[in-house]
C-alpha positions in Angstrom: 37.2 -113.4 41.6 34.2 -111.9 39.8 33.6 -109.7 42.8 37.1 -108.3 42.7 36.8 -107.5 39.0 33.5 -105.7 39.5 35.0 -103.8 42.4 38.0 -102.8 40.2 35.7 -101.7 37.4 33.7 -99.5 39.8 36.9 -97.9 41.1 38.2 -97.2 37.6 34.9 -95.8 36.6 34.9 -93.4 39.5 38.4 -92.3 38.8 37.7 -91.5 35.2 34.5 -89.7 35.7 34.6 -86.9 33.2 33.2 -84.0 35.3 32.6 -83.2 38.9 29.2 -83.9 40.3 26.7 -81.3 39.1 28.7 -80.4 36.0 27.8 -81.5 32.4 30.4 -82.8 30.0 30.7 -81.5 26.5 33.8 -82.1 24.4 36.9 -81.0 26.2 35.0 -79.0 28.8 32.7 -79.4 31.8 29.9 -76.9 32.3 28.1 -75.8 35.5 24.7 -74.0 35.1 24.1 -71.9 38.2 20.7 -71.5 39.9 22.0 -68.6 42.0 22.3 -65.1 40.5 24.9 -62.5 40.8 26.7 -59.7 38.9 29.1 -60.6 36.1 32.1 -60.1 38.5 30.5 -62.3 41.2 29.8 -65.0 38.6 33.4 -65.0 37.5 34.6 -65.3 41.1 32.2 -68.2 41.7 33.7 -70.0 38.7 37.2 -69.3 39.7 36.5 -71.0 43.1 36.3 -74.2 41.0 39.5 -73.4 39.0 37.2 -72.4 36.1 35.9 -69.4 34.3 32.7 -68.1 32.9 31.9 -70.1 29.8 33.6 -69.1 26.6 31.8 -70.8 23.7 34.3 -70.8 20.8 32.2 -72.2 18.0 28.6 -72.8 17.0 28.7 -76.3 18.4 29.4 -74.9 21.8 26.7 -72.3 21.5 24.1 -74.9 20.4 25.1 -77.1 23.3 24.8 -74.3 25.9 21.6 -73.0 24.4 20.0 -76.5 24.6 21.2 -77.1 28.1 19.9 -73.7 29.3 16.5 -74.1 27.6 16.0 -77.8 28.4 17.3 -78.2 31.9 18.3 -75.1 33.7 15.8 -72.3 33.0 15.5 -69.9 35.9 15.8 -66.6 34.1 15.9 -65.3 30.5 19.7 -64.9 30.3 22.9 -66.4 31.6 26.3 -64.7 31.9 29.1 -65.9 29.7 32.8 -64.9 29.8 32.9 -62.1 27.3 33.1 -58.3 27.8 34.0 -55.1 26.0 35.4 -53.2 29.0 38.5 -51.7 27.4 37.2 -50.5 24.0 33.4 -50.2 23.4 32.4 -52.7 20.7 35.6 -54.7 20.8 34.4 -57.9 22.6 37.0 -60.1 24.2 37.1 -63.3 26.3 37.8 -62.2 29.9 40.2 -65.1 30.7 42.6 -64.5 27.8 41.7 -61.1 26.3 41.4 -62.9 22.9 39.0 -61.2 20.5 35.6 -62.8 20.1 35.6 -63.7 16.5 32.8 -66.2 16.3 29.8 -64.4 17.7 26.1 -65.2 17.9 24.6 -61.8 18.6 20.8 -61.4 18.5 19.2 -59.0 16.1 20.3 -55.4 16.8 22.9 -56.6 19.4 25.3 -55.6 20.8 23.7 -52.2 21.2 25.3 -50.9 24.5 21.8 -49.7 25.6 22.2 -46.4 27.6 26.0 -46.8 27.3 26.0 -49.4 30.1 26.1 -52.8 28.5 29.6 -54.3 28.6 29.0 -58.0 29.6 27.9 -61.0 27.5 24.8 -63.0 28.2 23.2 -66.0 26.5 19.5 -65.6 25.9 16.9 -68.4 26.0 16.5 -67.9 22.2 20.2 -69.0 21.8 21.5 -65.5 20.9 24.0 -63.3 22.7 23.0 -60.0 24.3 25.1 -57.3 25.9 23.8 -56.5 29.4 24.9 -54.3 32.3 27.5 -56.1 34.3 25.8 -55.4 37.6 22.6 -57.1 36.6 21.8 -60.2 38.7 21.8 -63.2 36.4 22.5 -66.9 36.6 25.7 -67.9 34.8 27.5 -70.8 33.1 31.0 -71.8 34.3 33.5 -74.0 32.4 36.4 -76.1 33.4 38.7 -78.4 31.4 37.5 -82.0 31.1 40.8 -83.9 31.9 39.4 -87.2 30.6 37.8 -86.0 27.3 40.6 -87.6 25.2 39.6 -91.1 26.4 43.0 -92.1 27.5 44.0 -93.4 30.9 47.4 -93.1 32.6 
């Protein structure tokens, strides 16, 4: 009897695992911190392969979480792509998945500066600030997917 209960608990625990293996849970989302590098477009394609998108931190809590994860666990380079860009109108930053304006930004000092007129993609620096970078720069990236079990309810 006890053995059956333990088996059932293991099965239920596996079924309600918050995020896929290799992903990190935070609130209603799961995040993947890449070790491979690519352009911003390649990074977005990689995330879409997991039915996700490049990370779109919507508030300072998300930014602090991502910054801490990058600095504490996943450092391979100085910047990681996020899901923002200003492709359509220079200086008007939007989330790529929805075209919503980015209203809660965490730009570093003097950023965004569109250096040489070629910086249209958003990156998170190791200092926790955002930087605009050329979209063809090879950088690691952060993907996000919805965490289906973040509400703590079952069936």
